[in-house]
DOKE-776055 format. One record per residue (C-alpha): x, y, z. Coordinates in steps of 0.001 Angstrom, whole numbers, padded with zeros to 6 digits, always signed. Layout:
<sites>
XYZ ...
</sites>
This chain:
<sites>
-015594+006846+007336 -012657+004782+008639 -015258+002427+010174 -016832+002061+006714 -013463+001052+005305 -012945-001555+008033 -016399-002996+007405 -015955-003186+003625 -012582-004906+003837 -013638-007248+006610 -016379-008427+004264 -014006-009095+001357 -011060-010462+003375 -011474-014137+002417 -011428-013364-001303 -009039-010413-001329 -005902-012134-002627 -007759-014130-005258 -009213-010950-006681 -005991-008942-006764 -004843-010074-010205 -008236-009375-011687 -008649-005963-010071 -005095-004798-010803 -004355-005145-014542 -000634-004506-013919 -000420-006805-010883 +002990-008424-011538 +004879-005241-012406 +003107-003265-009703 +004363-005480-006882 +007565-006909-008346 +009087-003595-009366 +008246-002135-005969 +010023-005004-004238 +013014-004973-006583 +014070-001388-005718 +014307-002032-001979 +018078-002110-001559 +019247-002170+002058 +022468-002282+004038 +021182-005079+006275 +019907-008606+005805 +017800-008217+008963 +015554-005259+008149 +012830-004054+010446 +009786-003515+008227 +006492-001701+008758 +003642-002615+006407 +000835-000041+006737 -002622-000969+005556 -001115-004432+005329 -004356-006268+004634 -003717-009980+004133 +000072-009508+004081 +000483-009821+000311 +003158-007125-000030 +004929-008381+003101 +005071-011896+001658 +006906-010617-001419 +009336-008650+000722 +009922-011714+002890 +010999-013644-000211 +013744-011060-000713 +014626-010608+002968 +013796-013925+004719 +015298-012701+008009 +013189-009540+008147 +011153-008603+011197 +007808-007333+009932 +005083-005360+011676 +001717-005365+009910 -000926-002806+010836 -004428-002677+009402 -007805-001350+010451 -009446-004648+009433 -009032-007445+011963 -010359-009968+009447 -007672-009020+006923 -004971-009481+009549 -006431-012865+010456 -005644-013959+006890 -002118-012531+007251 -001614-014521+010457 -002568-017695+008614 -000215-016810+005764 +002792-016366+008061 +001921-019043+010620 +005045-020667+012002 +007362-017894+010787 +009177-015895+013467 +009527-012139+013480 +005958-011003+012820 +003892-008514+014795 +000254-007625+014097 -001531-004428+015071 -005249-003879+014547 -005498-000112+014290 -005650+003030+012194 -002080+003703+011072 -002903+007344+010306 -003381+007885+014049 -001237+005162+015590 +001761+006203+017707 +004614+004014+016450 +007270+003631+019103 +010174+002148+017105 +012179+002910+013980 +012154+000958+010742 +014462+000217+007829 +011559-000018+005393 +008007+001284+005367 +005773-000226+002706 +002155+000227+001740 +000000-001107-001065 -003425+000182-002067 -004211+001773+001270 -003009+005367+001599 -005512+006496-001031 -008191+005977+001636 -006751+008882+003641 -007690+012527+003186 -005062+014842+001732 -004325+016204+005194 -003904+012678+006562 -001675+011627+003648 +000640+014566+004121 +000811+014035+007879 +001524+010334+007413 +004368+011014+004980 +005923+013302+007592 +005410+010665+010273 +006921+007956+008062 +010062+009996+007535 +010424+010524+011285 +010277+006798+012115 +012614+005616+009360 +016186+004814+010230 +019008+006478+008262 +019164+004983+004746 +015610+003739+005237 +013248+003341+002286 +009592+004265+001858 +007467+002593-000823 +003835+003415-001567 +002113+001334-004239 -001196+003048-004734 -003941+004507-006849 -003568+008141-007868 -005843+010793-009287 -005169+012054-012791 -003664+015542-012906 -006607+016670-015019 -010230+015594-015169 -009650+014344-018712 -006679+012172-017743 -008508+010779-014741 -011462+009810-016908 -009090+007877-019182 -007577+006062-016196 -010945+005079-014757 -012366+004064-018131 -009392+001773-018780 -009640+000187-015323 -013359-000481-015651 -012864-001973-019102 -010096-004237-017753 -012035-005635-014834 -015188-006123-016916 -013067-008466-019070 -011195-010045-016153 -013535-012937-015490 -014648-011641-012102 -018286-012491-011360 -020652-009582-011812 -021409-009328-008102 -017686-009036-007301 -017273-006293-009892 -020226-004462-008375 -018680-004830-004918 -015418-003416-006289 -017266-000402-007640 -018836+000102-004225 -015447+000019-002480 -013960+002676-004730 -016581+005092-003445 -014443+005180-000288 -011349+006291-002240 -009781+009735-001781 -007181+009691-004547 -004644+012491-004870 -002568+013402-007959 +000812+011710-008166 +002674+015005-008619 +001179+016353-005391 +002166+013296-003398 +005724+013307-004712 +005972+016936-003631 +004701+016050-000158 +007300+013284+000127 +010059+015730-000773 +008736+018299+001689 +008681+015611+004395 +012459+015267+003940 +012760+012269+001625 +015545+012157-000959 +015558+010417-004351 +011793+010875-004524 +010387+009378-007691 +007575+007444-009294 +009390+004252-010252 +006406+002692-012008 +003087+003911-013357 +000265+002241-015239 -002698+004551-015710 -003799+005317-012123 -001587+002693-010457 +001717+004174-009280 +004686+003144-007151 +006181+006022-005175 +009682+005877-003720 +011594+007913-001169 +014791+007432+000833 +016010+008880+004104 +019625+009893+003711 +021904+008516+006402 
</sites>
């Protein structure tokens, strides 16, 4: 299944950023609020971006912390090729082609970020990755997951999905791109927000919260107390 994900996102890599605003109705708030709550004690943070894709989230973080050292890991080599082009000539970047749910990270980080990736993991993998993230964060480190979540009830989830489909049908995306988007969501393994917040707390994170939510798009936050 992880190979299927790599294949799908390799195929869409060249168009990924252009489609973001059309596929995410709450695009600006989704990313900007997530970035705004990252408050650190250093101007030189070491950042890990998991499921980094084309480096979109990292680029927003770099605007806030221009001296950051950022490691991007993604299963799609084609996505990371776009990220390398985006950050060409900028020092402090490292790229890893690999499955972050299985990768053995050697260092510690001030910030771990992820956008629209962790929902591809199984529940067991999500929970294990939250535990792993806590273990590789430095004291006072911050974890941010901007992701898609499952509604707590079947009724709520149907509302979320109906709204999203209605939004992208009106977004101006060509029909073939909408169809491709529908195909990609078949790879999703969404988990209710309440369950994931509980897992973050159980992993050891403090100040666990959902700092933003728009239907099934949510920004999860956790902090490792120093």
